[in-house]
C-alpha positions in Angstrom: 103.8 26.1 -2.1 106.1 26.9 -4.9 109.6 28.0 -2.9 108.7 24.7 -0.4 108.5 22.2 -4.2 111.5 23.7 -5.2 113.7 24.2 -2.1 113.0 20.3 -1.4 112.3 18.4 -4.5 108.6 17.3 -3.9 105.1 17.4 -5.5 102.5 19.5 -3.9 98.5 18.6 -3.8 95.9 20.7 -5.3 94.9 22.9 -2.4 98.2 22.0 -0.2 98.5 23.8 3.1 101.8 23.5 5.7 101.9 20.7 7.7 99.8 18.7 4.9 101.6 15.5 3.6 103.3 16.4 0.1 104.3 14.1 -2.5 108.0 12.3 -3.2 109.1 12.5 -7.0 108.6 8.8 -8.8 111.9 7.0 -9.2 112.9 7.4 -12.5 114.4 3.4 -13.2 113.4 0.0 -11.6 116.8 -0.1 -9.5 115.7 3.0 -8.0 111.9 1.9 -7.2 113.5 -1.0 -5.5 115.4 1.3 -3.6 112.6 3.9 -2.6 110.2 0.9 -1.4 112.9 -0.2 1.1 114.2 2.6 2.2 110.8 3.8 3.5 109.6 0.3 4.7 109.0 1.2 8.3 109.3 4.6 8.7 106.3 7.0 10.2 107.5 9.7 7.9 106.3 8.0 4.6 103.3 6.8 3.3 103.8 4.8 0.0 100.5 3.4 -1.9 102.9 2.2 -5.0 105.7 2.3 -6.0 105.0 5.2 -7.9 102.9 7.4 -5.3 105.0 7.9 -1.8 104.0 10.7 0.8 106.0 12.3 3.3 104.9 14.3 6.4 105.6 17.4 5.8 108.2 19.4 8.0 
């Protein structure tokens, strides 16, 4: 888990197992938030619950 988190720049939920969704870190600025919302809209590999909480399917 720690290697994946470090290599891919993602966070892992507690009790994470390979194949489960990972957490994409929140954007640092308002402009980055707007960009993230547009980037993930309609993409199946992402689940965005709010501007600060985006999940990505594990590869």
